[in-house]
Structure formats: C-alpha cells, structure tokens
C-alpha positions as CSV (number, residue, x, y, z in Angstrom):
1,M,-12.9,28.9,92.6
2,T,-11.2,28.4,89.2
3,A,-11.8,30.8,86.3
4,P,-14.1,29.4,83.7
5,R,-12.5,28.0,80.6
6,V,-13.8,27.5,77.0
7,I,-12.9,24.8,74.5
8,M,-13.7,25.9,70.9
9,I,-13.9,23.2,68.3
10,G,-14.0,24.3,64.7
11,L,-15.4,22.0,62.0
12,D,-14.6,23.6,58.7
13,G,-17.7,23.6,56.4
14,A,-19.9,21.7,58.9
15,T,-23.7,21.7,58.2
16,W,-26.6,20.6,60.3
17,R,-28.1,19.2,57.0
18,V,-26.2,16.0,57.6
19,L,-24.8,16.4,61.1
20,R,-28.1,16.6,63.0
21,P,-29.7,13.5,61.5
22,W,-26.4,11.5,61.9
23,A,-26.1,12.7,65.6
24,L,-29.7,12.0,66.6
25,S,-29.6,8.6,65.0
26,G,-26.6,7.7,67.1
27,E,-23.9,7.8,64.4
28,L,-22.2,10.7,66.2
29,P,-23.0,10.1,69.9
30,N,-20.9,12.9,71.3
31,L,-22.4,15.5,69.0
32,K,-25.8,14.0,70.1
33,R,-24.9,14.8,73.7
34,I,-24.0,18.4,72.7
35,I,-27.3,18.8,70.9
36,E,-29.5,17.3,73.6
37,G,-27.6,19.0,76.5
38,G,-27.0,22.4,74.9
39,A,-28.1,25.2,72.6
40,T,-27.6,24.6,68.8
41,G,-28.6,26.3,65.6
42,P,-27.4,27.7,62.2
43,L,-24.6,30.2,62.2
44,R,-24.8,32.8,59.4
45,S,-21.4,33.2,57.8
46,T,-19.7,36.1,56.1
47,L,-20.0,37.3,52.5
48,P,-18.5,35.4,50.9
49,P,-18.9,32.3,53.1
50,L,-15.2,31.4,52.8
51,T,-12.6,29.9,55.1
52,P,-10.2,32.8,55.8
53,T,-13.0,35.3,55.9
54,G,-15.3,33.3,58.1
55,W,-12.7,32.2,60.6
56,T,-11.2,35.7,60.9
57,S,-14.7,37.1,61.7
58,A,-15.2,34.3,64.3
59,A,-11.8,35.2,65.9
60,T,-12.3,39.0,65.9
61,G,-16.1,39.4,66.4
62,K,-15.9,41.7,63.4
63,A,-17.2,41.7,59.8
64,P,-14.7,41.8,57.0
65,G,-15.0,45.6,56.6
66,K,-13.3,45.9,60.0
67,H,-10.6,43.2,59.7
68,G,-9.8,43.5,56.0
69,V,-9.9,39.8,55.0
70,Y,-12.2,39.2,52.0
71,S,-10.7,36.1,50.4
72,F,-7.5,34.1,50.2
73,F,-5.8,36.9,48.2
74,R,-4.9,40.6,48.5
75,P,-6.5,43.0,46.0
76,M,-4.5,43.3,42.8
77,R,-2.8,46.7,43.2
78,A,0.9,46.4,42.2
79,S,0.4,43.8,39.5
80,Y,-2.2,41.5,38.0
81,R,-1.0,38.6,40.1
82,R,-2.8,37.1,43.0
83,N,-0.9,37.3,46.2
84,V,-2.0,35.1,49.1
85,L,-2.8,36.5,52.5
86,N,-0.9,35.9,55.7
87,A,-1.9,36.4,59.4
88,R,-0.5,39.9,59.4
89,D,-3.1,41.0,56.8
90,C,-5.8,40.8,59.5
91,R,-6.0,44.3,61.0
92,A,-8.2,43.6,64.0
93,A,-7.5,42.1,67.4
94,K,-8.2,38.4,67.8
95,I,-9.8,36.7,70.7
96,W,-6.5,35.0,71.9
97,Q,-4.9,38.4,72.0
98,I,-7.9,39.8,74.0
99,V,-7.9,37.1,76.6
100,N,-4.1,37.6,77.1
101,V,-4.8,41.3,77.9
102,Y,-7.0,40.1,80.8
103,G,-4.3,37.7,82.1
104,R,-5.7,34.5,80.6
105,K,-3.8,32.0,78.6
106,A,-4.8,30.8,75.1
107,G,-4.0,27.8,72.9
108,V,-4.8,28.1,69.2
109,V,-4.3,25.0,67.1
110,H,-4.6,24.8,63.2
111,L,-6.8,27.8,62.7
112,P,-6.5,29.1,59.1
113,L,-4.5,32.3,58.4
114,T,-2.4,32.0,61.6
115,Y,1.0,32.1,59.9
116,P,3.3,33.7,60.9
117,V,2.2,32.5,64.4
118,D,1.5,35.1,67.1
119,R,3.8,35.2,70.1
120,I,1.0,34.8,72.6
121,D,0.8,33.9,76.3
122,G,0.1,30.3,75.7
123,F,0.8,28.3,72.5
124,M,-0.1,28.3,68.8
125,V,0.2,25.8,66.0
126,G,-0.3,27.0,62.4
127,G,-3.0,25.8,60.1
128,M,-4.2,26.2,56.6
129,M,-2.1,28.6,54.5
130,T,1.0,27.7,56.5
131,P,3.9,26.7,54.1
132,T,4.3,23.0,54.0
133,T,8.0,22.9,54.6
134,A,8.2,25.8,57.1
135,R,9.6,25.0,60.6
136,D,8.6,28.3,62.3
137,V,5.0,27.1,62.6
138,T,4.6,27.0,66.3
139,H,4.8,29.2,69.4
140,P,6.9,28.6,71.3
141,P,9.3,27.4,68.5
142,E,10.3,24.2,70.3
143,L,6.7,23.0,70.4
144,L,7.0,21.6,66.8
145,D,9.7,19.2,67.8
146,E,7.7,18.2,70.8
147,L,4.6,17.5,68.7
148,E,6.6,15.5,66.1
149,T,8.0,13.4,69.0
150,Q,4.6,12.8,70.7
151,I,2.4,12.4,67.6
152,P,3.9,9.9,65.1
153,G,3.5,11.1,61.5
154,F,2.5,14.6,62.7
155,T,1.9,17.1,59.8
156,L,0.0,20.3,59.5
157,N,-1.7,19.5,56.2
158,V,-2.7,16.5,54.1
159,D,-1.3,15.7,50.7
160,T,-3.7,17.4,48.3
161,T,-1.9,16.3,45.1
162,T,-4.1,13.2,45.3
163,I,-7.2,15.3,44.6
164,K,-6.0,16.8,41.3
165,T,-5.2,13.3,39.9
166,G,-8.5,11.9,41.1
167,R,-7.0,9.4,43.6
168,L,-9.9,9.9,46.0
169,D,-9.3,6.7,48.0
170,E,-5.8,8.0,49.0
171,F,-7.1,11.4,49.8
172,L,-9.9,10.1,52.0
173,A,-7.6,7.7,53.9
174,D,-5.0,10.4,54.5
175,S,-7.7,12.9,55.6
176,I,-9.2,10.6,58.2
177,E,-5.8,9.7,59.5
178,H,-4.9,13.4,59.7
179,V,-8.0,14.1,61.8
180,R,-7.0,11.2,64.1
181,R,-3.5,12.6,64.6
182,H,-4.9,16.1,65.4
183,R,-7.3,14.5,67.8
184,H,-4.4,13.0,69.6
185,E,-2.6,16.3,69.4
186,M,-5.6,18.0,71.0
187,G,-5.6,15.6,74.0
188,Y,-1.8,16.0,74.5
189,L,-1.9,19.8,74.4
190,M,-4.9,20.0,76.7
191,D,-3.3,17.7,79.3
192,T,0.2,19.1,79.2
193,K,-0.1,22.8,78.6
194,A,-1.8,25.6,80.6
195,W,-4.8,27.2,78.9
196,D,-8.0,29.1,79.6
197,L,-9.1,29.3,76.0
198,F,-8.4,26.3,73.8
199,W,-9.3,26.6,70.1
200,I,-8.7,23.7,67.7
201,M,-9.8,23.5,64.1
202,F,-10.4,20.3,62.1
203,Y,-10.1,21.5,58.5
204,N,-10.2,18.2,56.6
205,V,-13.9,17.6,57.1
206,D,-14.4,20.5,54.6
207,P,-12.5,19.1,51.5
208,I,-14.0,15.6,52.1
209,A,-17.5,17.1,51.9
210,H,-16.4,19.1,48.8
211,F,-15.2,16.1,46.8
212,F,-17.3,13.2,48.2
213,W,-20.8,14.8,48.6
214,K,-22.1,13.2,45.4
215,F,-21.2,9.7,46.6
216,M,-23.8,10.0,49.4
217,D,-26.5,12.0,47.6
218,P,-28.6,10.0,45.1
219,K,-30.2,13.3,43.9
220,H,-26.8,14.6,42.7
221,V,-26.2,14.6,39.0
222,G,-22.8,12.9,39.6
223,Y,-24.1,10.2,41.9
224,P,-22.5,6.9,40.7
225,G,-25.0,4.5,42.3
226,Q,-23.8,2.1,44.9
227,N,-20.2,2.9,45.6
228,P,-17.4,2.5,48.2
229,F,-17.4,6.2,49.2
230,S,-21.1,6.4,50.3
231,N,-20.0,6.9,53.9
232,A,-16.9,9.0,53.3
233,V,-18.3,12.2,54.8
234,L,-19.8,10.3,57.7
235,D,-16.6,8.4,58.4
236,I,-14.5,11.6,58.7
237,Y,-17.1,13.1,61.0
238,R,-17.0,9.9,63.1
239,E,-13.3,10.7,63.8
240,A,-14.2,14.3,64.6
241,D,-16.9,13.1,66.9
242,L,-14.3,11.2,68.9
243,A,-12.5,14.5,69.4
244,I,-15.7,16.1,70.7
245,G,-16.0,13.3,73.1
246,E,-12.4,13.7,74.4
247,A,-13.1,17.4,74.8
248,L,-16.2,16.7,76.8
249,E,-14.2,14.4,79.1
250,R,-11.8,17.3,79.9
251,L,-14.5,19.8,80.9
252,G,-14.3,21.2,84.4
253,P,-17.4,22.1,86.3
254,D,-17.3,25.7,85.2
255,D,-16.1,25.1,81.6
256,H,-18.0,25.3,78.3
257,I,-17.6,23.9,74.8
258,V,-18.4,26.1,71.8
259,L,-18.7,24.2,68.5
260,L,-18.8,26.1,65.2
261,S,-18.1,26.1,61.5
262,D,-17.0,29.0,59.3
263,H,-19.8,28.2,56.7
264,G,-22.1,25.4,55.8
265,M,-22.0,22.9,53.0
266,E,-24.6,21.8,50.4
267,S,-24.9,19.8,47.2
268,T,-24.1,21.7,44.1
269,H,-25.4,20.7,40.7
270,T,-24.1,23.5,38.4
271,N,-20.9,25.4,37.9
272,V,-21.2,29.0,36.8
273,H,-18.0,30.0,35.0
274,L,-18.0,33.7,35.4
275,T,-14.8,34.3,33.6
276,S,-16.3,32.7,30.5
277,W,-19.4,34.8,31.0
278,L,-17.4,38.0,31.3
279,I,-15.7,37.1,28.0
280,D,-19.0,36.4,26.3
281,E,-20.4,39.8,27.5
282,G,-17.3,41.6,26.3
283,Y,-16.0,42.7,29.8
284,L,-12.9,40.6,29.7
285,V,-10.7,40.2,26.6
286,L,-8.1,37.6,25.9
287,R,-5.0,38.4,23.7
288,S,-5.1,35.1,21.9
289,E,-8.3,33.1,21.4
290,R,-6.3,30.6,19.4
291,R,-3.9,29.9,22.3
292,Q,-6.9,29.4,24.6
293,A,-8.6,27.1,22.1
294,T,-5.5,25.0,21.8
295,S,-5.3,24.6,25.6
296,E,-9.0,23.6,25.7
297,A,-8.5,21.1,23.0
298,M,-5.5,19.5,24.8
299,Y,-7.6,19.5,28.0
300,R,-10.5,17.7,26.5
301,A,-8.2,15.2,24.8
302,G,-6.9,14.2,28.2
303,F,-3.5,16.0,28.1
304,Q,-3.5,17.4,31.6
305,R,-0.4,18.5,33.4
306,E,-1.1,16.7,36.7
307,R,-1.9,13.4,35.0
308,L,1.3,13.5,33.0
309,V,3.4,14.3,36.1
310,Y,1.7,11.5,38.1
311,A,2.3,9.0,35.2
312,L,6.0,10.0,34.9
313,K,6.4,9.6,38.7
314,K,4.9,6.1,38.5
315,A,7.3,5.3,35.7
316,K,10.2,6.6,37.8
317,L,10.7,9.5,35.4
318,G,9.6,12.2,37.9
319,W,12.9,14.1,37.1
320,L,11.9,14.6,33.5
321,P,9.7,17.7,33.8
322,K,12.5,19.5,35.6
323,L,14.4,19.7,32.3
324,F,11.8,21.9,30.7
325,P,11.3,25.7,31.4
326,E,8.1,26.6,33.2
327,R,6.8,28.6,30.2
328,M,6.9,25.3,28.2
329,K,5.2,23.3,30.9
330,D,2.5,25.9,31.2
331,K,1.4,25.0,27.6
332,V,0.0,21.8,29.0
333,P,-3.3,22.6,30.7
334,R,-3.8,21.7,34.3
335,A,-6.5,19.4,35.6
336,R,-8.4,22.5,36.8
337,K,-8.3,25.4,34.4
338,T,-7.9,28.4,36.7
339,F,-7.6,32.1,36.4
340,K,-3.9,31.8,36.8
341,E,-3.7,29.8,33.6
342,I,-5.1,32.7,31.6
343,E,-3.9,35.7,33.6
344,N,-0.9,36.2,31.2
345,N,-3.3,35.9,28.3
346,V,-5.7,38.7,29.5
347,D,-5.6,41.9,27.4
348,W,-5.8,44.3,30.3
349,S,-5.8,47.2,28.0
350,Q,-9.3,46.1,26.8
351,T,-10.6,44.3,29.9
352,R,-13.1,46.2,32.1
353,A,-14.0,43.6,34.7
354,Y,-12.6,40.3,36.0
355,F,-13.3,37.5,38.3
356,P,-10.0,36.5,39.8
357,S,-10.9,33.7,42.3
358,A,-13.7,31.2,42.9
359,G,-12.8,31.5,46.6
360,G,-13.5,35.2,46.6
361,R,-16.8,35.0,44.8
362,A,-16.5,38.6,43.6
363,I,-16.1,40.7,40.5
364,W,-13.6,43.6,40.3
365,I,-13.7,46.6,37.9
366,N,-10.4,47.3,36.1
367,L,-10.4,50.8,37.5
368,K,-8.1,53.5,36.2
369,G,-5.8,54.8,39.0
370,R,-6.3,51.7,41.2
371,E,-5.5,48.6,39.1
372,P,-2.0,48.6,37.6
373,G,-3.3,49.1,34.1
374,G,-6.8,50.1,34.8
375,I,-8.9,51.4,31.9
376,V,-12.3,52.2,33.4
377,D,-12.7,55.9,34.1
378,P,-13.9,56.6,37.6
379,A,-16.7,58.6,36.1
380,D,-18.0,55.4,34.4
381,F,-17.5,53.1,37.4
382,E,-21.0,53.2,38.9
383,A,-22.7,52.8,35.6
384,L,-20.6,49.8,34.6
385,R,-20.9,48.1,37.9
386,S,-24.7,48.6,37.9
387,E,-24.8,47.1,34.3
388,I,-22.9,44.0,35.4
389,I,-25.0,43.5,38.5
390,E,-28.3,43.7,36.5
391,K,-27.0,41.2,33.9
392,L,-25.9,38.8,36.6
393,K,-29.3,39.0,38.3
394,A,-30.9,38.2,34.9
395,L,-28.6,35.2,34.3
396,R,-30.6,31.9,34.5
397,D,-30.2,28.3,33.7
398,D,-32.3,26.4,31.1
399,A,-35.1,25.9,33.6
400,G,-35.3,29.6,34.3
401,Q,-33.7,29.4,37.7
402,P,-31.6,32.5,38.6
403,V,-28.0,31.6,39.5
404,A,-27.2,34.6,41.8
405,R,-29.0,35.1,45.1
406,M,-27.0,38.3,45.8
407,A,-25.0,40.6,43.6
408,L,-24.2,43.6,45.8
409,T,-22.1,46.7,45.5
410,R,-19.1,47.0,47.9
411,E,-21.0,49.6,49.8
412,E,-24.1,47.5,50.1
413,A,-22.2,44.5,51.3
414,Y,-19.6,46.0,53.7
415,S,-18.9,48.8,56.1
416,G,-15.8,49.7,58.1
417,E,-12.4,51.2,57.8
418,F,-11.1,48.6,55.4
419,I,-13.9,48.7,52.9
420,A,-11.4,50.1,50.2
421,D,-10.0,46.5,50.0
422,A,-13.4,45.0,49.4
423,P,-14.4,43.7,46.0
424,D,-16.5,46.0,43.8
425,I,-19.3,43.4,43.4
426,A,-19.9,40.8,46.1
427,L,-21.7,37.6,45.0
428,L,-23.7,34.8,46.6
429,A,-24.9,32.0,44.4
430,E,-28.4,30.5,44.7
431,D,-28.5,27.0,46.4
432,G,-27.0,24.4,44.1
433,F,-25.0,26.8,42.0
434,Y,-21.2,27.5,42.3
435,F,-19.3,30.4,40.8
436,A,-16.4,28.4,39.5
437,E,-12.8,29.2,38.8
438,G,-11.4,29.7,35.3
439,I,-12.7,29.1,31.8
440,E,-15.2,26.4,30.8
441,R,-17.8,26.0,28.2
442,P,-20.7,26.2,28.4
443,V,-20.9,29.0,31.0
444,L,-23.4,26.9,33.0
445,R,-22.3,23.2,33.3
446,P,-23.3,20.3,35.5
447,N,-20.6,19.8,38.2
448,G,-19.3,16.9,40.2
449,T,-19.3,14.5,37.2
450,K,-15.5,14.1,37.5
451,N,-13.6,13.0,40.6
452,T,-11.5,16.1,40.4
453,E,-14.5,18.4,40.7
454,K,-16.4,19.5,43.8
455,S,-19.9,18.2,44.2
456,G,-20.5,19.9,47.5
457,N,-19.9,23.6,48.2
458,H,-20.1,26.3,50.7
459,H,-23.5,27.5,52.1
460,V,-23.9,30.7,54.1
461,D,-25.4,28.8,57.1
462,G,-22.8,27.0,59.2
463,I,-23.3,25.5,62.7
464,V,-23.0,26.7,66.3
465,A,-23.4,24.8,69.5
466,V,-22.9,26.0,73.1
467,F,-22.6,23.4,75.9
468,G,-21.9,23.7,79.6
469,P,-23.2,25.1,82.9
470,G,-26.0,27.6,82.6
471,V,-26.7,26.7,78.9
472,R,-30.3,25.8,78.0
473,R,-30.7,22.2,77.2
474,D,-32.0,21.0,73.8
475,F,-32.5,24.6,72.8
476,G,-32.8,25.8,69.2
477,L,-30.8,29.0,68.5
478,E,-31.9,31.2,65.7
479,G,-30.4,34.3,64.1
480,S,-26.8,33.6,65.3
481,R,-24.0,35.2,63.2
482,I,-20.4,34.2,63.0
483,V,-19.4,37.6,64.5
484,D,-21.3,36.6,67.7
485,V,-18.9,33.8,68.5
486,A,-16.0,35.9,70.0
487,P,-18.2,38.1,72.3
488,T,-20.1,34.9,73.5
489,V,-16.8,33.1,74.3
490,L,-15.5,36.1,76.2
491,H,-18.7,36.2,78.2
492,L,-18.5,32.5,79.0
493,M,-14.9,33.0,80.2
494,G,-16.1,35.8,82.6
495,L,-14.5,38.5,80.5
496,P,-16.0,41.6,79.0
497,T,-17.0,41.7,75.4
498,Q,-15.3,44.4,73.3
499,K,-17.2,47.5,72.4
500,D,-15.9,47.7,68.9
501,M,-17.1,44.2,68.0
502,D,-19.9,43.8,65.5
503,G,-21.2,40.7,67.3
504,R,-23.2,40.2,70.4
505,V,-23.4,37.7,73.3
506,L,-25.8,34.9,72.4
507,E,-27.7,35.4,75.7
508,E,-30.7,33.4,74.5
509,A,-28.5,30.3,74.7
510,L,-28.2,30.8,78.5
511,T,-30.7,30.1,81.3
512,A,-32.4,33.0,83.1
513,E,-30.6,32.1,86.3
514,Y,-27.2,32.2,84.5
515,R,-28.0,35.6,82.8
516,E,-29.0,37.1,86.2
517,T,-25.8,36.1,87.9
518,H,-23.6,36.7,84.8
519,P,-24.6,40.1,83.3
520,V,-22.8,41.0,80.1
521,A,-19.9,43.4,80.7
522,Y,-18.3,45.7,78.1
523,D,-14.7,47.0,77.8
524,Q,-12.2,48.0,75.1
525,A,-8.8,46.5,75.5
526,R,-5.8,48.3,74.0
527,I,-4.1,45.9,71.6
528,E,-1.4,46.9,69.2
529,I,-1.9,45.2,65.8
530,E,1.3,44.1,64.1
531,G,1.9,45.6,60.7
532,S,1.5,43.7,57.4
533,D,5.2,44.0,56.2
534,F,5.7,40.3,56.5
535,D,5.4,38.4,53.2
536,Y,6.0,34.8,52.1
537,T,9.2,33.7,50.4
538,D,8.7,32.7,46.8
539,D,9.0,29.1,47.7
540,D,6.5,29.4,50.5
541,R,4.1,31.3,48.4
542,G,4.4,28.6,45.7
543,Q,3.6,25.9,48.1
544,I,0.5,27.6,49.4
545,E,-0.7,28.5,45.9
546,A,-0.2,24.9,44.8
547,R,-2.5,23.7,47.6
548,L,-5.1,26.3,46.8
549,K,-5.1,25.2,43.1
550,E,-5.5,21.6,44.1
551,M,-8.4,22.6,46.3
552,G,-10.0,24.6,43.4
553,Y,-9.5,28.1,44.9
554,M,-6.9,29.4,42.4
C-alpha cells in the first residue's frame, strides 16, 4: 500500500463570489468536479488578509503572532525605510519541513516568501518576492536550468511594468501565458520528480482580479460599459482550471487535492488615503508642504515618471534617464504616489503616527525608544493609540458609511512570541473600501477609474476545497480558517498534526467512516529554524521593491 499523497493548489486571491457561479455554469468544469465531489467553503484569512501573511499561516498552521510575518516589510527599527521580508523572516516550521521529518518528500513551487529557497528533501522553486535576475531560485540548484530547457520562456514572474503605464492588454496576455507555462511546469515536475506533498501556487490570478474587476462588474464606479476585458478574470481562471484538471488526472487512489487561497477578492469603490488622513488630523507632519504640492500639481498635469520613461523607450531614448541623478528623477512623481515618495519629506521630529504600507493595512506609533527617532513617550502610547482608533471608527463617507470594520490594538489582534513585531493598530476595511498607499486628495476618493488603479481588492474570506477518498461529496464547509490548512493536509497524508499549531483538522469535511479509520494524531517534531541573518543585495531589494510598487503595495 502506497502512502497517501496530497496536491495543494494555491489560487492567490480566489473568491467563491465569482468562482462558484462560473464553475457550476460549466465555465470551469474541473472546479465544478471538485465542488460536486468534495467539501468546499470560505476560508477565513489572517489580519491583514495579505499574500505573505496568509500563505505563511497556511504553510505553518500558525497565526502571525507565532511566525512573525505581518506584511511585506520588516518593522522600521534601524531607520525609517521599509525593508522587504525574505523567507528567513518566518520563524515557524513550515509544512514541507514537517513532512520531511517524517520521511516524506515535498515539492514546493512558486509559493510567496520562499527565497532564499529551503534545502528540503524534494524540490523547491521560488515565487513572489524572489529577485527577478537571481539564479539561485531552485533547490536543487540545477533544477532551474532543467525548467528553462523543458518550459520554453520559463520565468518566475510576469512583467509588471505594463501595469504602471496602463498597458492592460499586454499585462493580461502575459499573465495568462505565465499561468499556462506554470501549468506545464506543474505537470513536468509531478511526472518526473518524487513527491508526497506537492504544493504549487498560481499567483497571477490575483493581480488580474485587482486591475480587471471593474471591467466585469457593471455596478463598479469605473465600469466602462461594453469592453474587450469583460472576460479577463474568467479567462485567466480558465487556464488555472486546466491545471486543476491535470492535477485530478494524476491523483492516485489514496491521494487528495486541497485547493485554497490566501484571501478573497471583492469589488472596491473607494480608496481611503490614511496618510492624508493622518496629515489632516495632525499625526503626521511633512517638512515641506510646497514640495508636496508641486509634486501633486505635476502628477495631475500628467507628468508621471513611468509614462515619461515608457515614452522615451518608445522613442529609443531609454538611455536618457540614466544621465540624471536619482534625486533629480525623484522630483517627477510616479504613477502611484506611495509612502516611499514622501518618506524623505516626513518630519519625524513632529510625527506621532504613520501608515507605511497599503499592504500592511496598519498604523504605527512613532514610539520613543523603538523607532529610530521616536517622539511619543511610552507613558502616552495607550492614550494616543486609543484616540486614533476612536477617530478611525468614526470616519465615514458622504453616505454615512463607516470605512473601518476593525481597528484593533496589537494585543487585541494578535498573540504569540513575536507579537512585538506586530503593528500598533491593525486595520480591516469595510467591504468596498480600501486603505490605499500614499497621499491623495480628498481622503476618500472613488477608485478604479484609471487603468493603473485597483478596482478589486482583498477580502478576508478566501476559498478552501478538499477532494479525494473519504471526503464528503458536495458538502459545504463553514468556519474554516487559513491556519487549519496545514494540520488538515498532514492528517490527509497520514501524519500527525503538530501540537503547537493554531489550526485544527477539518474533520467535518470527512465521512464518518474515514474519521473512524483515520483518527487525528498529534505530535511535536523538532525542527531547527534557520536564522534571519540573510538579506537581499541592494540590486535584489530594488527589483522586489519595484515590483511591489507596480502592484500598489509600496
């Protein structure tokens, strides 16, 4: 008898809002087979519902307080500069390390925050937040050459520069082709490598939903009417559905598929520019209002750095910007005005609170003794934090709708040994609102009206599906959390769940007969967590930051 295997398929940002109707209508036939033959339901994400935080919790079975990943960035401790995370910043054991302890092989393909790659018993291919030009992106190292030979045009990431210049047709075509290549990669690795756990992630369904949602949603403020992109989101899911079908074909009699997303997706109608709000409320102070006003005037007049660079490249003058120093180029505003554009203009000696990242969805207090130039006395910390939370709860749009569903203190939102790295105020927007990066006026502004803006954004409810022997058919799961994924997968592999995990086995997805013959077991594997002394080179960090900016996270 062979040991049971599990195929995990990650669909970044997937939501049942659109997937279930599409599947049941026959547009996504392989997903329909999963729904009708398995257990499916919403999967509650982390706070914030964000790519690195959510996938890390899925991989560890632990909430952020126990693995230390709260956003794309480390807390600002040494300087007021955002520093992107890497795989070593996760301080909890991951499921592929756990299955290795029990003598089983793992293959992990394109999961975010897996660079530098782990030296596991099996194979690994880096994913989002892997430097674009790096070559040490696979384990074993020679696997990269093999994939480039077997998969024509193989790349880890799509070209996101097309987003910032509004070339959506190019971005869509590139993204669909990228999913197609990774589908071929999946089949090749499944067929030629040994594995017991195979986890592949399809990331590009997420940005397509971000930037193309308005084209399929007549209720969205940015809906342009009949348009060539009305099926963009469906088209990329059609390609992902083919991958689900190929995974189904490779299932053995004792194997399972677990389908999941790190968070959901929804239509958003209003950007909430919290940095602008903090300025208006006197919590954040800029050194030069004139400098910022000049930048805003240039932006509104159409002088945007990305557009100028693209125009110069088309005119075969792409070399021209290299002649100018970065400080001069920074005077030309970017297509997306981000926190990075103003961070050198913040007067930290007068700033009490800041919102450093749309991705993190959190507010930090400029605390004395913690931040590099903190000014808020620890004795005043609680009162200031409570004041900001109450004002945020009172913030409403013109229709009287509150914009914040949750504004929680660090202690209310998290627990665990790494809570000190958590943000001071954790935020979750009401449906339809998005806490946006950078400065914009007014504070509340309709979003998705430009092609460079997101019209779809993260929702706390993602998706989960379990399919295979002993799984209840056409069963609706309720109350599943993203931390439940790892213990459930371990159980399906015939391995014990780990005692220190926050999640539980989703036993309700399984038949009574299966539960009787497969009782949940518990253990605690001893796994040494590698330290976080690794850091990106300046060039690698620059590449990752550029991609995050283009995606609206920095």
